C-alpha positions as CSV (number, residue, x, y, z in Angstrom):
1,M,8.9,-3.3,-5.7
2,R,7.4,-3.8,-2.3
3,I,5.3,-1.7,-0.1
4,N,6.7,-1.1,3.4
5,R,4.2,-3.1,5.4
6,V,4.8,-1.3,8.6
7,T,4.3,2.1,6.9
8,L,1.1,0.9,5.2
9,A,-0.3,-0.6,8.4
10,A,0.5,2.6,10.4
11,E,-1.0,4.8,7.7
12,L,-4.2,2.8,7.6
13,A,-4.4,2.8,11.4
14,R,-3.8,6.6,11.6
15,R,-6.7,7.2,9.2
16,E,-8.8,4.5,10.8
17,W,-9.2,2.7,7.5
18,R,-9.9,-0.9,6.9
19,D,-8.7,-2.8,3.8
20,K,-12.1,-2.2,2.3
21,K,-11.6,1.6,2.2
22,L,-8.2,1.2,0.5
23,V,-9.7,-1.2,-2.0
24,E,-12.4,1.4,-2.8
25,L,-10.1,4.3,-3.1
26,S,-7.2,2.6,-5.0
27,G,-9.2,0.3,-7.3
28,I,-7.0,-2.6,-6.3
29,S,-8.5,-5.9,-5.4
30,R,-8.8,-7.1,-1.8
31,A,-6.6,-10.1,-2.7
32,T,-3.9,-7.8,-3.9
33,I,-4.0,-5.8,-0.7
34,S,-3.8,-9.0,1.2
35,A,-0.8,-10.1,-0.8
36,I,0.9,-6.7,-0.3
37,K,0.4,-7.1,3.4
38,G,2.1,-10.5,3.1
39,G,5.2,-9.0,1.6
40,K,4.6,-9.8,-2.1
41,T,6.3,-7.8,-4.8
42,I,4.0,-5.5,-6.8
43,S,4.2,-3.4,-10.0
44,P,5.1,0.3,-9.8
45,S,1.7,1.1,-11.1
46,T,0.0,-0.8,-8.3
47,A,2.2,0.9,-5.8
48,Q,1.3,4.3,-7.3
49,K,-2.4,3.6,-7.0
50,I,-1.9,2.9,-3.3
51,A,0.2,6.0,-2.8
52,N,-2.5,8.1,-4.6
53,A,-5.3,6.6,-2.5
54,L,-3.3,7.5,0.6
55,N,-2.4,10.9,-0.8
56,M,1.3,10.4,-0.1
57,P,4.5,10.2,-2.2
58,I,5.3,6.7,-3.4
59,E,8.8,7.1,-2.0
60,Q,7.4,7.2,1.5
61,L,5.5,4.0,0.9
62,I,7.9,1.6,-0.8
63,E,10.6,-0.4,0.8
64,K,14.1,0.9,0.2
65,E,16.5,-1.3,-1.7
66,N,18.6,-3.5,0.6
67,A,16.5,-2.5,3.6
């Protein structure tokens, strides 16, 4: 699965968060956050950690199939 990069960037900007804050709250490495921003596929558990850190449903964060 993939995180919607536009949604992630918009949410981070709205909260005025840098990657470091997302790393701290999600427990995901900075390298993984960078890979996500580059469009890499991630596991559902990693996506859930990001959604939890952002306090938003995972469905709002992931790319839709064939989108």
